[in-house]
C-alpha positions in Angstrom: 28.0 -28.5 -50.4 29.7 -29.2 -47.2 27.6 -28.4 -44.1 29.6 -27.3 -41.0 28.9 -29.2 -37.7 27.5 -27.3 -34.7 30.1 -26.0 -32.3 30.5 -27.6 -28.9 30.6 -24.3 -27.0 27.4 -22.9 -25.6 26.3 -19.3 -26.0 24.3 -19.3 -22.8 25.1 -16.5 -20.3 27.5 -17.5 -17.5 26.6 -17.1 -13.8 28.9 -14.0 -13.7 27.0 -12.4 -16.6 23.7 -13.2 -14.9 24.9 -11.6 -11.7 26.1 -8.5 -13.5 22.7 -8.2 -15.2 20.6 -8.6 -12.1 22.7 -7.0 -9.4 21.2 -3.6 -10.1 17.7 -4.8 -9.7 18.5 -6.8 -6.6 20.2 -3.8 -5.0 17.1 -1.7 -5.8 14.8 -4.3 -4.2 17.0 -4.4 -1.1 17.0 -0.7 -0.8 13.2 -0.6 -1.2 12.8 -3.3 1.5 15.1 -1.5 3.9 13.3 1.8 3.3 10.0 0.1 3.9 11.2 -1.5 7.2 12.7 1.8 8.3 9.5 3.7 7.5 7.3 1.1 9.2 9.5 1.2 12.3 9.4 5.0 12.4 5.7 5.1 11.8 5.1 2.4 14.4 7.1 4.4 16.9 4.9 7.4 16.4 1.6 5.6 16.2 2.0 2.9 18.8 0.2 3.6 22.0 -2.0 6.5 20.8 -4.4 7.1 23.6 -3.2 3.9 25.2 -3.0 4.1 29.0 0.0 1.8 29.0 2.0 4.0 26.7 4.5 6.6 27.9 5.2 8.3 24.5 3.8 11.7 23.7 0.5 10.4 22.2 0.0 7.9 25.0 -2.2 8.3 28.1 -0.2 6.6 30.8 0.1 9.8 32.8 -3.7 10.2 33.3 -4.0 6.5 34.0 -1.4 6.7 36.8 -3.1 9.8 38.3 -6.4 7.9 38.3 -4.8 4.9 40.0 -3.4 7.2 42.7 -6.9 8.5 43.4 -8.1 4.9 43.9 -9.7 4.3 40.4 -8.9 1.0 38.8 -8.0 1.2 35.2 -8.6 -1.8 32.9 -7.7 -1.9 29.2 -9.9 -4.0 26.8 -9.7 -4.4 23.0 -12.9 -6.3 22.2 -16.5 -5.3 22.2 -17.5 -8.2 24.3 -15.1 -7.3 27.1 -16.2 -3.7 27.0 -19.9 -4.3 27.1 -19.6 -7.0 29.8 -17.7 -4.5 32.0 -20.3 -1.8 31.8 -22.1 -1.1 35.1 -23.3 1.5 37.6 -19.8 1.8 39.1 -17.9 1.9 35.8 -16.8 4.6 33.4 -16.5 3.2 29.9 -14.0 5.2 27.8 -14.3 4.5 24.0 -11.0 5.7 22.5 -12.1 5.3 18.8 -15.9 5.2 18.4 -15.5 6.0 14.7 -13.5 2.7 14.2 -16.5 0.6 15.2 -18.8 -1.0 12.7 -22.5 0.0 12.7 -23.3 -3.4 14.3 -20.7 -2.8 17.0 -22.0 0.7 17.7 -25.6 -0.6 18.1 -24.4 -3.4 20.4 -22.4 -0.9 22.5 -25.4 1.5 22.7 -27.7 -1.4 23.8 -25.3 -2.5 26.5 -24.6 0.9 28.0 -28.2 2.2 28.0 -29.3 0.1 31.0 -25.9 0.0 32.7 -26.4 3.2 34.7 -22.7 4.1 34.4 -20.8 6.7 32.4 -19.8 6.4 28.8 -17.1 8.7 27.4 -16.8 8.9 23.7 -13.7 10.5 22.3 -14.2 12.6 19.1 -17.2 10.7 17.7 -18.1 11.8 14.2 -21.6 12.0 12.5 -22.0 8.3 11.8 -21.1 7.1 15.3 -23.0 9.9 17.1 -26.3 9.0 15.5 -26.0 5.5 16.9 -24.2 6.0 20.2 -25.9 9.2 21.2 -29.4 9.5 19.5 -30.6 13.0 19.4 -27.1 14.6 19.2 -25.7 16.0 16.0 -22.0 16.2 15.1 -21.0 19.5 13.4 -17.9 20.7 11.7 -14.6 20.7 13.6 -12.9 23.6 15.4 -9.2 24.0 16.2 -8.0 22.7 19.5 -7.0 25.5 21.9 -7.5 26.7 25.5 -11.1 27.5 26.1 -13.2 28.5 29.1 -16.0 26.0 30.2 -18.9 28.5 30.2 -21.3 26.0 31.6 -22.7 24.8 34.9 -21.0 21.3 34.9 -19.0 21.0 38.1 -16.2 19.0 36.4 -15.7 21.7 33.8 -16.0 24.6 36.3 -13.4 23.1 38.6 -11.0 22.4 35.8 -11.4 25.9 34.3 -9.7 26.5 31.0 -8.7 23.4 29.1 -7.4 22.5 25.6 -10.6 21.5 23.8 -12.1 21.8 20.4 -12.3 19.3 17.5 -15.8 18.0 16.7 -18.7 20.2 17.9 -22.1 18.9 19.0 -25.6 20.1 19.0 -28.7 18.7 20.8 -32.3 19.8 21.3 -32.6 17.6 24.4 -33.1 19.4 27.8 -31.0 16.7 29.4 -27.9 17.7 27.4 -25.3 20.1 28.9 -22.7 21.7 26.7 -19.4 23.1 27.7 -16.3 24.6 26.1 -18.1 26.3 23.2 -16.3 26.9 19.9 -18.0 29.2 17.5 -21.3 28.9 19.3 -21.4 25.1 19.7 -20.0 23.0 22.6 -17.0 20.8 22.1 -17.9 18.8 25.2 -21.5 17.6 25.7 -22.9 15.6 28.6 -26.2 13.8 27.9 -28.0 12.6 31.1 -29.7 9.3 30.7 -33.1 8.5 32.2 -31.7 5.7 34.3 -29.0 7.6 36.2 -26.3 7.0 33.6 -24.8 9.6 31.3 -22.8 9.9 28.1 -20.0 12.4 27.6 -19.0 13.4 24.1 -15.6 15.0 23.8 -14.7 16.7 20.5 -11.0 16.1 20.8 -8.9 13.7 22.9 -5.8 16.0 22.9 -6.1 16.9 26.6 -5.6 13.2 27.5 -2.1 13.0 25.8 0.9 12.7 28.0 2.6 15.8 26.5 -0.5 17.9 27.0 -1.9 16.7 30.4 0.0 19.4 32.3 -1.3 22.3 30.1 -4.1 24.6 31.5 -6.8 22.5 33.3 -6.4 19.4 31.2 -5.4 17.1 34.1 -8.3 18.3 36.2 -10.8 17.8 33.5 -9.5 14.4 32.7 -9.6 13.2 36.3 -13.1 14.5 36.9 -14.5 13.1 33.7 -12.9 9.7 34.0 -12.7 9.4 37.8 -16.3 9.8 38.8 -16.7 6.1 39.2 -14.4 3.6 41.1 -13.7 1.6 37.9 -12.5 2.8 34.5 -12.7 0.5 31.4 -10.5 1.9 28.6 -11.8 0.4 25.3 -9.3 0.5 22.5 -11.1 -0.9 19.4 -9.0 -3.5 17.5 -9.1 -4.9 14.0 -8.5 -8.3 15.6 -11.9 -8.2 17.3 -14.1 -10.9 15.8 -17.3 -8.8 16.3 -16.0 -6.4 13.6 -16.5 -9.0 10.9 -20.0 -10.1 12.0 -23.2 -8.8 10.6 -26.3 -8.6 12.6 -29.7 -9.4 11.1 -31.4 -6.7 13.2 -30.0 -3.2 12.8 -30.9 -2.1 16.2 -30.9 -5.3 18.3 -27.5 -7.0 18.1 -26.1 -8.2 21.3 -22.6 -7.8 22.7 -21.3 -11.2 22.1 -18.8 -12.2 19.4 -21.3 -14.5 17.7 -23.2 -11.8 15.8 -24.0 -14.1 12.9 -23.7 -13.7 9.2 -20.7 -14.1 6.9 -18.3 -11.5 5.4 -16.5 -11.7 2.1 -12.7 -11.6 1.8 -12.8 -7.9 0.7 -14.9 -6.9 3.8 -12.1 -8.2 6.0 -9.4 -6.1 4.3 -8.8 -2.7 6.0 -9.6 0.2 3.7 -5.9 1.4 4.0 -4.7 -1.7 2.2 -7.1 -1.2 -0.7 -6.0 2.4 -1.1 -2.4 1.3 -0.9 -2.9 -1.3 -3.7 -4.7 1.3 -5.8 -1.7 3.7 -5.4 0.8 1.0 -6.3 -1.2 0.1 -9.4 -1.3 3.8 -10.4 2.4 4.1 -9.8 3.1 1.0 -11.9 1.0 2.4 -14.8 2.8 5.7 -14.7 6.2 3.9 -14.7 5.1 1.8 -17.7 4.1 5.0 -19.5 7.4 6.6 -18.6 9.4 3.6 -19.8 7.4 3.4 -23.0 7.7 7.0 -24.0 8.8 7.8 -27.6 12.3 9.0 -28.1 11.7 10.4 -31.6 13.4 9.4 -34.9 17.0 8.4 -35.1 19.3 11.3 -36.0 22.5 10.6 -38.0 25.5 12.2 -36.5 29.2 12.1 -37.3 31.2 10.2 -34.7 33.9 12.2 -32.9 36.3 9.3 -33.2 36.8 6.4 -35.6 35.5 3.0 -34.3 36.9 -0.2 -35.7 34.4 -2.4 -37.5 35.1 -5.3 -35.2 34.2 -3.3 -32.1 31.0 -2.0 -33.7 30.1 -5.5 -34.8 30.8 -6.9 -31.3 28.8 -4.1 -29.7 25.8 -4.7 -31.9 26.0 -8.5 -31.3 26.0 -7.9 -27.5 22.9 -5.7 -27.9 21.1 -8.4 -29.9 22.1 -11.0 -27.3 20.9 -8.9 -24.4 17.5 -8.4 -26.1 17.4 -12.1 -27.1 16.9 -10.8 -30.7 18.0 -14.0 -32.5 15.6 -13.3 -35.3 17.2 -10.0 -36.1 20.7 -11.3 -35.8 19.9 -14.2 -38.1 18.3 -11.9 -40.6 21.4 -9.6 -40.5 23.7 -12.5 -41.1 21.7 -13.9 -44.0 21.3 -10.5 -45.6 25.1 -9.8 -45.5 25.9 -13.3 -46.9 23.4 -12.9 -49.8 24.9 -9.5 -50.6 28.4 -11.0 -50.8 27.5 -14.2 -52.6 25.3 -12.6 -55.3 28.2 -10.9 -57.3 30.2 -14.1 -57.2 27.4 -16.1 -58.9 26.5 -13.4 -61.4 23.3 -12.0 -59.7 22.8 -8.3 -59.6 22.6 -6.5 -56.2 18.9 -5.7 -56.9 18.1 -9.4 -57.1 20.5 -10.6 -54.4 17.6 -11.1 -51.9 15.2 -12.8 -54.3 15.0 -16.6 -53.8 13.9 -17.0 -57.5 17.1 -15.3 -58.7 19.7 -16.2 -56.2 19.0 -19.9 -55.4 19.3 -21.2 -59.0 22.6 -19.3 -59.5 24.1 -20.7 -56.3 22.9 -24.2 -57.1 24.4 -24.1 -60.6 27.7 -22.8 -59.2 27.9 -25.5 -56.6 26.1 -28.2 -58.6 23.8 -28.9 -55.6 20.0 -29.0 -55.3 17.6 -29.4 -52.4 15.7 -27.5 -49.7 18.8 -27.2 -47.5 20.2 -24.3 -49.5 16.9 -22.4 -49.3 16.5 -23.0 -45.5 20.1 -21.9 -45.0 19.8 -18.6 -46.9 16.1 -17.7 -46.5 15.1 -20.0 -43.6 13.4 -19.2 -40.3 15.0 -17.7 -37.2 17.1 -20.1 -35.0 15.5 -21.4 -31.9 18.3 -20.8 -29.5 21.8 -19.2 -29.3 23.6 -22.4 -30.2 21.5 -22.7 -33.4 22.4 -19.1 -34.2 26.1 -19.8 -33.9 25.7 -22.9 -36.1 23.9 -20.8 -38.7 26.8 -18.3 -38.8 29.3 -21.2 -39.3 27.2 -22.6 -42.2 26.9 -19.3 -43.9 30.7 -18.8 -43.7 31.2 -22.3 -45.1 28.8 -21.6 -48.0 30.5 -18.3 -48.8 34.0 -20.0 -48.9 32.7 -22.8 -51.2 31.2 -20.2 -53.6 34.5 -18.3 -53.7 36.7 -21.4 -54.3 34.4 -23.1 -56.9 
C-alpha cells in the first residue's frame, strides 16, 4: 500500500480569519468600555462636590460658604479625622457632612475630641448607629419627607429663620438640655443638645437646605448662616475613604484618640468599599445568568424539506467549516473514516452491515492489497488527529487507499 505524504500547506487560520472571528467581540468590549467611561463621567458630574463648600453645582454648598465668608467667618475644608479633631475648639463650628460614613472607631474619636472642645458640632443626617456614638442619649427615628416647615421652638436661630426646608431623619431625646425644632409627625428634625461645658451639638435630619439650588428657598439661607456662623471659624469635615484612620482598629471601644495611628491591622476585604463587593456579586450573577441563557436547550432536531436544492460540494464545505470553527477534528476524522469504510466494503466483498467492524473489514482489505501490519488498522480505525495538518494528511491517505482498492 502506498502511503501519501503530508501536504505542505497549513490549515491554520490566517490573520484575516482571526480578525473576522474576533472583531465582533472586540467591538462589544470597546462599546462596553465606552459606555462605562461615559456613565462614570456622568455620575461623577452629578456626585462630585455633594455638600462640598468648594463646589458650585446644584448639590454643592459653595453659596453658603461664600455667604459665611462675607460675614467674616473663615471656612476651612478638611478630609481627615485628625485634621477635624485638631481644629475643634471654643471658637470653631465643626460641620460633619457624612457622620454615617465614619467607622465606629472614628465616631468614638470624634466624640472624645469634641466633648471638651466647648465649640459647636453640626451633624448632617446622622442615622441610628452614628447618633448613639456622637450624641449619647439621642435616638434616631424613621425619616420624614423634606418640605417647608415652621420651627415651633424657642431656638433663636430657628425663630429668626422661620420656615425652612427640613425633614429627613427625626430625633428623640429625654434630656432636658435638648431643644427640638421643625417637628415632623411629632418629632423634631433639628435637635440642639447643649453640652455641660458650654459646647453644643446640632443634629440636622436633612442637609437639603445647604445645597446651592435650595439655599434661596424659604428661610434656608438664614437657618444655615445662623447654625454655621455662630463661631468665627467653620471647619467643614468631608469624610474620605483615603483617610488612614478609617482602616485602623482601636483596642478600646470608647477611648481611641484622634490620631492616625489607631493601631491594629485590617484584612484586604476590610479595605474594599462595600459598593465594590456588591458590584462584584452583581457581575457574578449576570455571568451565571448569561451562561444559563447560552446553555439553554433548543429541543430535538426537526427534519424539514429545503426550499431550494443545495449542491453536495457546498453542503460538504459548509459542514467542514463548522467543524473547523469548533475545532472538532475528532468528528471530522470519524466522518471521513466512516465514509471511506462504507465505500471500500462493497469493493472487497464485505456486507454494509460489517463495513465498520475491524474483524471483518481489515482482513478483506489486506487480502485485496496483499498487505499486513498495524498501519492499515490505524488508518481506518485509528485515533483522532492531533492538529489540522494531520487531519488533511489523513484525508489524503484515505483517498489513496480507496484508489488502490478500486484499481487492484
